[in-house]
DRENSEPA-991192 format. One line per 4 residues: number of its first residue (from 1); for each residue x, y, z of C-alpha. Coordinates in Angstrom, 1 decimal, m for minus. Example, Ala and Ser with C-alpha at 12.3 -4.5 7.8 and 13.67 -1.06 7.14 Angstrom:
1> 12.3/m4.5/7.8 ~ 13.7/m1.1/7.1
***
This chain:
1> 129.7/138.7/73.4 ~ 130.2/137.8/77.1 ~ 128.3/134.8/78.3 ~ 127.5/135.0/82.0
5> 126.9/132.2/84.4 ~ 123.5/133.6/85.5 ~ 120.9/136.2/84.7 ~ 118.1/136.9/87.1
9> 115.0/138.4/85.6 ~ 113.0/140.3/88.1 ~ 113.7/142.4/91.3 ~ 111.5/141.4/94.2
13> 112.2/139.3/97.3 ~ 112.7/136.2/95.2 ~ 115.0/137.8/92.6 ~ 117.1/139.7/95.1
17> 117.6/136.6/97.3 ~ 118.5/134.5/94.3 ~ 121.0/137.2/93.4 ~ 122.4/137.3/96.9
21> 123.1/133.6/97.0 ~ 124.4/133.5/93.5 ~ 126.7/136.4/94.1 ~ 128.1/134.8/97.2
25> 128.8/131.7/95.1 ~ 130.8/133.8/92.7 ~ 128.4/133.4/89.8 ~ 128.5/137.2/89.2
29> 124.8/137.4/88.4 ~ 123.2/140.1/86.3 ~ 119.9/141.1/87.7 ~ 117.5/142.7/85.2
33> 115.2/144.0/87.8 ~ 112.7/146.0/85.8 ~ 111.6/149.6/86.0 ~ 109.2/148.7/88.9
37> 111.8/146.9/90.9 ~ 110.9/145.7/94.4 ~ 107.7/143.9/93.4 ~ 104.5/144.2/95.4
41> 106.4/145.3/98.5 ~ 106.8/148.7/96.8 ~ 103.0/149.3/97.3 ~ 103.0/147.9/100.9
45> 103.3/150.3/103.8 ~ 104.6/148.6/106.9 ~ 105.8/145.0/106.9 ~ 105.6/143.4/110.4
49> 105.7/139.7/109.6 ~ 109.2/139.3/107.9 ~ 111.6/137.6/110.3 ~ 114.4/139.9/111.5
53> 112.5/143.2/111.4 ~ 111.3/143.1/115.0 ~ 110.0/146.7/114.8 ~ 108.5/146.4/111.3
57> 109.8/148.0/108.2 ~ 108.4/149.9/105.2 ~ 108.0/147.7/102.2 ~ 110.2/149.9/99.9
61> 112.9/150.1/102.6 ~ 112.9/146.3/102.9 ~ 113.4/145.9/99.2 ~ 116.2/148.5/99.2
65> 117.9/146.4/102.0 ~ 117.5/143.2/99.9 ~ 119.0/144.9/96.8 ~ 121.9/146.5/98.7
69> 122.9/143.2/100.2 ~ 122.9/141.4/96.9 ~ 124.9/144.3/95.4 ~ 127.5/144.1/98.2
73> 128.5/140.6/97.0 ~ 128.9/141.6/93.4 ~ 125.5/141.3/91.8 ~ 125.1/143.8/88.9
77> 121.8/145.5/88.2 ~ 120.0/146.7/85.1 ~ 116.9/148.9/86.0 ~ 115.0/148.2/82.9
81> 112.4/145.7/81.6 ~ 113.3/142.5/79.7 ~ 111.5/142.7/76.3 ~ 112.3/139.3/74.8
85> 113.9/136.0/75.7 ~ 115.1/133.0/73.7 ~ 115.4/129.8/75.7 ~ 115.5/127.5/72.7
89> 119.3/126.9/72.9 ~ 122.2/127.7/75.2 ~ 123.6/130.2/76.0 ~ 120.2/131.7/76.7
93> 119.5/135.1/75.2 ~ 117.7/137.9/77.0 ~ 117.0/141.3/75.5 ~ 116.4/144.7/77.0
97> 115.3/146.6/74.0 ~ 118.1/146.2/71.4 ~ 120.6/145.2/74.0 ~ 121.3/141.5/74.2
101> 122.6/139.5/77.2 ~ 123.6/135.9/77.3 ~ 123.9/133.4/80.1 ~ 124.3/129.7/80.8
105> 121.4/129.8/83.3 ~ 118.4/132.0/83.9 ~ 116.3/132.5/87.0 ~ 112.8/133.9/86.3
109> 111.6/136.0/89.3 ~ 109.1/138.3/87.7 ~ 106.4/137.9/90.3 ~ 102.7/138.5/90.1
113> 100.6/141.6/90.1 ~ 97.5/142.1/92.2 ~ 94.5/143.0/90.0 ~ 93.4/146.5/90.7
117> 90.1/148.3/90.4 ~ 91.6/150.8/87.9 ~ 90.8/154.0/89.8 ~ 93.2/156.9/90.1
121> 92.1/157.4/93.7 ~ 92.9/153.7/94.4 ~ 96.4/154.2/93.2 ~ 96.9/157.4/95.3
125> 95.8/155.7/98.5 ~ 97.8/152.4/98.1 ~ 99.5/151.8/101.4 ~ 97.3/154.5/103.0
129> 94.2/152.3/103.6 ~ 94.1/150.5/100.2 ~ 95.8/147.1/100.3 ~ 95.8/143.8/98.4
133> 96.8/141.3/101.1 ~ 94.9/140.6/104.2 ~ 97.6/138.3/105.6 ~ 100.1/141.1/105.2
137> 98.1/144.0/106.5 ~ 95.1/142.7/108.5 ~ 96.7/143.2/111.9 ~ 96.8/146.9/111.2
141> 93.0/147.0/111.3 ~ 92.2/145.7/114.7 ~ 88.8/146.9/115.9 ~ 88.2/148.8/112.7
145> 85.7/148.5/109.9 ~ 87.0/147.3/106.6 ~ 85.7/146.5/103.1 ~ 86.7/143.5/100.9
149> 86.0/143.8/97.2 ~ 85.7/140.5/95.2 ~ 83.6/137.5/94.6 ~ 85.9/134.5/94.4
153> 87.4/132.2/97.0 ~ 90.2/134.6/97.7 ~ 87.8/137.3/98.6 ~ 85.9/135.0/101.0
157> 89.2/133.9/102.5 ~ 90.4/137.5/102.9 ~ 87.1/138.5/104.6 ~ 87.1/135.5/107.0
161> 90.8/136.2/107.9 ~ 90.0/139.8/108.6 ~ 87.3/138.9/111.1 ~ 90.2/138.0/113.5
165> 91.0/141.7/113.7 ~ 88.3/144.0/112.3 ~ 85.1/144.8/114.1 ~ 83.2/144.6/110.9
169> 83.9/143.3/107.3 ~ 81.7/144.4/104.4 ~ 82.1/142.3/101.3 ~ 81.3/144.2/98.1
173> 80.6/142.4/94.8 ~ 79.3/143.5/91.5 ~ 76.9/140.6/91.2 ~ 74.5/138.7/93.5
177> 76.1/135.5/92.5 ~ 79.7/134.6/93.4 ~ 82.5/132.7/91.6 ~ 83.6/131.4/95.0
181> 82.8/127.8/96.0 ~ 79.5/127.5/97.8 ~ 81.1/126.3/101.0 ~ 83.3/129.5/101.2
185> 80.2/131.7/100.5 ~ 78.3/129.9/103.2 ~ 81.1/130.3/105.8 ~ 81.3/134.0/105.0
189> 77.5/134.5/105.2 ~ 77.3/132.7/108.5 ~ 80.0/134.8/110.2 ~ 78.5/137.5/112.4
193> 81.1/140.1/111.5 ~ 80.7/139.8/107.7 ~ 78.0/141.7/105.8 ~ 77.4/141.4/102.1
197> 76.7/144.4/99.8 ~ 75.6/143.4/96.3 ~ 75.4/144.2/93.4 ~ 77.7/147.2/93.9
201> 80.9/148.5/92.3 ~ 83.4/150.9/93.7 ~ 83.4/154.1/91.7 ~ 85.7/156.2/93.9
205> 88.0/155.8/96.8 ~ 87.6/158.8/99.2 ~ 90.3/160.5/101.2 ~ 92.8/161.5/98.5
209> 93.0/165.1/99.7 ~ 93.9/163.9/103.3 ~ 96.2/161.1/102.0 ~ 94.3/158.6/104.1
213> 91.3/156.4/103.2 ~ 88.0/157.8/104.4 ~ 85.5/155.8/102.6 ~ 84.1/154.6/99.3
217> 81.6/155.8/96.7 ~ 79.7/152.8/95.4 ~ 77.1/152.4/92.7 ~ 74.3/149.8/92.5
221> 74.8/148.0/89.2 ~ 71.0/147.4/88.8 ~ 69.5/150.8/89.9 ~ 72.5/153.2/89.4
225> 71.8/154.3/92.9 ~ 74.9/155.8/94.6 ~ 76.0/154.9/98.1 ~ 78.8/156.3/100.3
229> 80.3/154.0/102.8 ~ 82.7/155.0/105.5 ~ 85.6/152.5/106.1 ~ 89.0/152.3/107.6
233> 90.5/149.9/105.1 ~ 89.9/148.6/101.5 ~ 91.1/145.1/100.7 ~ 91.0/144.5/96.9
237> 90.7/140.8/96.4 ~ 89.9/140.3/92.7 ~ 92.8/138.1/91.9 ~ 96.5/138.1/90.8
241> 98.1/137.8/87.4 ~ 101.6/136.2/87.1 ~ 104.0/138.4/85.1 ~ 104.7/135.6/82.6
245> 103.8/137.0/79.2 ~ 107.4/136.9/78.0 ~ 107.7/133.2/78.7 ~ 104.4/131.5/77.9
249> 105.5/130.2/74.5 ~ 108.7/128.7/75.9 ~ 108.0/127.6/79.5 ~ 105.3/125.2/80.8
253> 102.6/127.0/82.7 ~ 99.2/126.2/84.2 ~ 95.8/127.5/83.0 ~ 96.3/130.7/84.9
257> 99.7/131.5/83.5 ~ 101.8/130.5/86.5 ~ 105.1/128.8/85.6 ~ 105.2/125.1/86.4
261> 108.3/123.8/88.2 ~ 109.4/120.2/89.0 ~ 108.4/118.9/92.5 ~ 110.8/119.9/95.2
265> 112.8/122.0/92.7 ~ 112.7/125.3/90.9 ~ 113.5/123.7/87.6 ~ 111.2/124.5/84.6
269> 110.8/122.3/81.5 ~ 113.9/124.0/80.0 ~ 117.1/122.7/81.6 ~ 119.0/125.6/83.0
273> 116.0/127.9/83.4 ~ 114.5/128.2/86.9 ~ 111.4/129.9/88.2 ~ 111.1/131.3/91.7
277> 108.7/133.4/93.8 ~ 105.1/134.4/93.0 ~ 105.6/133.8/89.3 ~ 105.2/130.1/90.1
281> 103.4/130.3/93.5 ~ 99.7/131.1/93.5 ~ 99.1/129.7/97.0 ~ 101.3/131.5/99.6
285> 102.4/134.7/97.9 ~ 104.4/136.0/100.9 ~ 107.7/137.8/100.9 ~ 109.3/135.2/103.1
289> 108.2/132.3/100.9 ~ 109.4/134.2/97.8 ~ 112.8/134.8/99.4 ~ 113.1/131.1/100.3
293> 112.2/130.2/96.8 ~ 114.8/132.6/95.4 ~ 117.4/130.8/97.6 ~ 116.4/127.5/96.2
297> 116.7/128.8/92.6 ~ 120.2/130.1/93.2 ~ 121.3/126.7/94.7 ~ 119.6/124.8/91.8
301> 121.4/127.0/89.3 ~ 124.7/126.6/91.0 ~ 124.4/122.9/91.1 ~ 123.3/122.8/87.5
305> 126.4/124.7/86.4 ~ 128.7/122.6/88.7 ~ 127.4/119.4/87.1 ~ 128.4/120.5/83.7
309> 131.7/119.0/82.7 ~ 134.7/121.3/83.0 ~ 132.8/124.0/84.8 ~ 135.0/125.6/87.5
313> 132.3/125.7/90.3 ~ 132.2/122.6/92.5 ~ 128.8/120.9/93.0 ~ 127.3/121.4/96.5
317> 127.0/118.1/98.4 ~ 124.4/119.7/100.7 ~ 122.8/123.1/101.4 ~ 125.0/125.4/103.3
321> 124.5/128.4/105.6 ~ 127.3/130.9/106.0
***
């Protein structure tokens, strides 16, 4: 069975950038990108904050551009999901169903998934008024009224950030108490643009027929009283889950399941296995930081291979741009 230099698991900004750098270094990477390739950018409408796209770009188009660029330099793609990995010995083994692949190094770039409300109407209006990232999409809601759903620090941060653009921010939470730190709750309560609506849950996202968010149907948890609320934007801020289920028994991770890497590196606890992008970043979660991390992972993998005695690739003395 062929043993490759590198397998990249995951197809988002981090995975595709890792594949691009690795392909240009003649590592001939195999990218097992998953059925839902492209990551969270595939449910993002317009991206205006990625350098180089001066006029903005649709999220799916941007991911197609990333993918095509990696493919141009020789990256190979499998549009399927990894079902099992074995990092206990080298070469590492990665399975897609019954099909086994082997590689000397692996880059894990499986990303994270925003938690969703679980409503069909929410799914149908993703990118049409329903979003999961205020930093990404807040600027589209200048002088508009928006809703943030959630009760943790991230929800408070999203609400406060949105006050830079929106005329009004309504924070909806299912309980009167919040998981968020008291200082964040106080900041949100003190802001003149933010109103709290508790204890309510979202039962329906309105506007599916028009393919554009029109409002929300809420329900009071204590009284069952319904409430319809008009809004221009719904920001779901109930957390993220790293896509790390396949790796938790083999790679070090924190209490939330994010993979742990060495300082100033993408190295995991298993030599030759690297982690990049949102799968190990619960702080920034931006396409540009994921891409930068993917670049780092490819350079780390290349240097790891070059350091092995008798390997044909020369070690890099310093990062290079070309």
